[in-house]
NUMI-918538 format. One record per atom (N, C-alpha, C): x, y, z; residue in three letters. Coordinates in pm, whole numbers, plus 32768, in hexadecimal, padded with zeros to 4 digits. Layout:
REM NUMI-918538
((X Y Z) "ALA"),
...
END
This chain:
REM NUMI-918538
((BC7A A744 7CE6) "MET"),
((BCE3 A78B 7CE0) "MET"),
((BCCB A806 7C8F) "MET"),
((BCF4 A86E 7CCC) "ARG"),
((BCE6 A8EE 7C89) "ARG"),
((BD40 A92A 7C2F) "ARG"),
((BD27 A955 7BC4) "LEU"),
((BD90 A96F 7B5B) "LEU"),
((BDDB A9FE 7B7D) "LEU"),
((BE4D AA1E 7B75) "SER"),
((BE90 AA9F 7B96) "SER"),
((BE45 AB1F 7B56) "SER"),
((BE1F AB6C 7B9E) "MET"),
((BDC0 ABF3 7B66) "MET"),
((BE40 AC66 7BB0) "MET"),
((BE0C ACC1 7B38) "LYS"),
((BE5E AD51 7B5C) "LYS"),
((BDE8 ADBF 7B8C) "LYS"),
((BE10 AE00 7BF3) "TYR"),
((BDBC AE69 7C1F) "TYR"),
((BDFE AEE8 7C36) "TYR"),
((BDAB AF57 7C06) "ARG"),
((BDE7 AFCE 7C08) "ARG"),
((BDF6 AFFD 7CA4) "ARG"),
((BE53 B032 7CE0) "VAL"),
((BE60 B04C 7D5B) "VAL"),
((BE8B B0F6 7D63) "VAL"),
((BE2A B152 7DA5) "LEU"),
((BE5F B1D3 7DAA) "LEU"),
((BE99 B200 7E36) "LEU"),
((BF08 B22F 7E27) "ILE"),
((BF4B B25E 7EBF) "ILE"),
((BF63 B2E2 7EC6) "ILE"),
((BF34 B322 7F41) "GLU"),
((BF2B B3A1 7F5C) "GLU"),
((BF7C B3B4 7FD8) "GLU"),
((BFBD B425 7FF3) "GLN"),
((BFFA B43F 8085) "GLN"),
((BFA6 B48C 80C3) "GLN"),
((BF82 B48B 8129) "ASP"),
((BF28 B4CE 817F) "ASP"),
((BF48 B537 81C7) "ASP"),
((BF1C B590 81FF) "GLU"),
((BF4D B60D 8268) "GLU"),
((BFAA B5DA 82C5) "GLU"),
((BFA8 B555 8306) "ASP"),
((C001 B52A 8353) "ASP"),
((C080 B4E4 832E) "ASP"),
((C085 B4DA 8291) "GLY"),
((C102 B4AD 8260) "GLY"),
((C0CF B411 824D) "GLY"),
((C076 B3D0 825B) "VAL"),
((C044 B354 8251) "VAL"),
((C023 B330 81C5) "VAL"),
((C05E B2CB 817C) "PHE"),
((C023 B2AE 8104) "PHE"),
((BFB2 B24B 810A) "PHE"),
((BF44 B26E 80C5) "VAL"),
((BEC6 B240 80B6) "VAL"),
((BE91 B204 802A) "VAL"),
((BE82 B185 803B) "ALA"),
((BE72 B131 7FBA) "ALA"),
((BDFF B10E 7F99) "ALA"),
((BDB3 B12E 7F45) "GLN"),
((BD33 B0F7 7F24) "GLN"),
((BD0C B0AB 7E96) "GLN"),
((BCD5 B056 7EA7) "VAL"),
((BCB0 AFF0 7E37) "VAL"),
((BC1E B01F 7DF8) "VAL"),
((BC0B B06C 7D84) "PRO"),
((BBA1 B09D 7D5F) "PRO"),
((BB4A B025 7D29) "PRO"),
((BB7C AFCB 7CFD) "ALA"),
((BB16 AF4C 7CC3) "ALA"),
((BADB AEF0 7D30) "ALA"),
((BB14 AF05 7DB2) "LEU"),
((BAEB AEC7 7E0F) "LEU"),
((BAB9 AF29 7E85) "LEU"),
((BA26 AF3A 7E8D) "PRO"),
((BA20 AFAD 7EDD) "PRO"),
((BA28 AF7D 7F82) "PRO"),
((BA67 AFCF 7FB7) "GLY"),
((BA8C AFD3 803C) "GLY"),
((BB11 AF9A 8047) "GLY"),
((BB4F AF78 7FF3) "CYS"),
((BBC9 AF49 8005) "CYS"),
((BC3B AF9F 8005) "CYS"),
((BC5F AFB9 8082) "VAL"),
((BCC1 B044 80B6) "VAL"),
((BD1E B014 8101) "VAL"),
((BD9B B047 8104) "THR"),
((BDF6 B022 816F) "THR"),
((BE5E B09A 8171) "THR"),
((BEBD B091 81BD) "GLN"),
((BF3C B0FF 81C6) "GLN"),
((BFB3 B0B1 81E0) "GLN"),
((C011 B10E 81D6) "GLY"),
((C0A5 B0E6 820F) "GLY"),
((C0FB B171 823D) "GLY"),
((C158 B170 825D) "THR"),
((C1C2 B1CA 828A) "THR"),
((C1F8 B201 8213) "THR"),
((C225 B19F 81B9) "THR"),
((C247 B1BF 813B) "THR"),
((C1FB B19F 80C8) "THR"),
((C21C B1BD 8043) "ARG"),
((C1EE B186 7FD9) "ARG"),
((C1ED B0F8 7FC2) "ARG"),
((C26F B0C1 7FCF) "PRO"),
((C26A B02D 7FB8) "PRO"),
((C231 AFD8 801A) "PRO"),
((C21A B008 80A5) "GLU"),
((C1DC AFCE 810E) "GLU"),
((C143 AFE9 80E7) "GLU"),
((C10B B056 80AE) "ALA"),
((C080 B055 809F) "ALA"),
((C05E AFF8 801B) "ALA"),
((C0A5 AFF9 7FC6) "LEU"),
((C0AE AF9D 7F4B) "LEU"),
((C0BF AEFE 7F83) "LEU"),
((C0FF AED4 7FD3) "ALA"),
((C0F5 AE54 7FFA) "ALA"),
((C074 AE3A 8058) "ALA"),
((C05B AEA2 80B0) "ASN"),
((BFCF AE74 80E8) "ASN"),
((BF6D AE7E 809E) "ASN"),
((BF78 AEBC 8029) "ALA"),
((BEE5 AEC4 7FC8) "ALA"),
((BEF3 AE36 7F98) "ALA"),
((BF65 ADEA 7F6C) "ARG"),
((BF69 AD62 7F37) "ARG"),
((BF2C AD0F 7FA5) "ARG"),
((BF35 AD12 800F) "GLU"),
((BF04 ACCE 807A) "GLU"),
((BE70 ACD5 8099) "GLU"),
((BE50 AD59 8080) "ALA"),
((BDAD AD8B 8084) "ALA"),
((BD63 AD5B 8024) "ALA"),
((BD9C AD59 7FA3) "ILE"),
((BD59 AD10 7F2A) "ILE"),
((BD4A AC91 7F31) "ILE"),
((BDBD AC44 7F59) "ALA"),
((BDB2 ABBA 7F81) "ALA"),
((BD3A AB9C 7FD8) "ALA"),
((BD2F ABD7 803A) "ALA"),
((BCD4 ABB1 80C4) "ALA"),
((BC43 ABE6 807F) "ALA"),
((BC34 AC59 8028) "TYR"),
((BBBC AC6E 7FED) "TYR"),
((BB69 AC00 7F95) "TYR"),
((BBDD ABF4 7F3D) "LEU"),
((BBAA AB64 7ECF) "LEU"),
((BB89 AAF5 7F15) "LEU"),
((BBE7 AAD6 7F7E) "GLU"),
((BBB5 AA5F 7FC9) "GLU"),
((BB33 AA5C 8008) "GLU"),
((BB27 AAC6 8046) "SER"),
((BAA6 AAD6 8094) "SER"),
((BA3B AACB 801C) "SER"),
((BA41 AB1B 7FB5) "LEU"),
((B9D7 AAFC 7F50) "LEU"),
((B9C1 AA58 7F2E) "LEU"),
((BA32 AA28 7F16) "GLU"),
((BA24 A999 7ED8) "GLU"),
((B9E0 A94A 7F54) "GLU"),
((BA17 A968 7FDE) "LYS"),
((B9C1 A903 8025) "LYS"),
((B931 A915 805E) "LYS"),
((B8E2 A97F 8018) "ARG"),
((B86C A9AE 8012) "ARG"),
((B825 A99A 7F9E) "ARG"),
((B882 A968 7F35) "ASP"),
((B842 A936 7EAB) "ASP"),
((B816 A9BA 7E78) "ASP"),
((B84F AA2F 7E80) "GLU"),
((B836 AAB3 7E41) "GLU"),
((B89A AABA 7DC8) "GLU"),
((B850 AAFF 7D56) "PRO"),
((B8B2 AB03 7CE6) "PRO"),
((B929 AB7A 7CF9) "PRO"),
((B990 AB4D 7CC6) "ILE"),
((BA0A AB97 7CDB) "ILE"),
((BA00 AC05 7C69) "ILE"),
((BA1B AC80 7C9E) "PRO"),
((BA22 ACEB 7C32) "PRO"),
((BA7D ACF0 7BD5) "PRO"),
((BA63 AD01 7B59) "PRO"),
((BAEA AD0C 7AF8) "PRO"),
((BB36 AD7B 7B1D) "PRO"),
((BBC6 AD76 7AFF) "PRO"),
((BC1E ADE5 7AFE) "PRO"),
((BBE6 AE4C 7AAB) "PRO"),
((BC1F AED1 7AD7) "ILE"),
((BBFC AF32 7A83) "ILE"),
((BC61 AF2F 7A02) "ILE"),
((BC44 AF54 7995) "VAL"),
((BCAD AF51 791C) "VAL"),
((BC8E AFEF 78FD) "VAL"),
((BD0D B010 78DC) "GLU"),
((BD28 B0BD 78C5) "GLU"),
((BD85 B0BC 7852) "GLU"),
((BD64 B10F 7805) "GLU"),
((BDC0 B127 777A) "GLU"),
((BDFC B1C7 77B4) "GLU"),
((BE88 B1CC 7786) "ILE"),
((BECA B245 777E) "ILE"),
((BECF B27B 76FB) "ILE"),
((BE8B B2F4 76E1) "ILE"),
((BEA1 B33C 7659) "ILE"),
((BEEF B3B5 765B) "ILE"),
((BF54 B39F 7625) "GLU"),
((BFA9 B419 75FC) "GLU"),
((BF74 B482 75AB) "GLU"),
((BF67 B4F9 75B5) "VAL"),
((BF44 B563 7562) "VAL"),
((BFA1 B5BA 753E) "VAL"),
END
């Protein structure tokens, strides 16, 4: 059983208005949606499928990216 992990998702709107979601800690884990919420929901599914695939192949699970926000 996998513990809950948090991954940063970058969402950008492309020239056609589609929202593209990428997960930097998981190379190749990219999805999209017609709205930001849809792209985010699709990203959750893509992350789960990506991690499940790694587990089935007994490959290591990449750690989530940890970031700090510094105010200056």
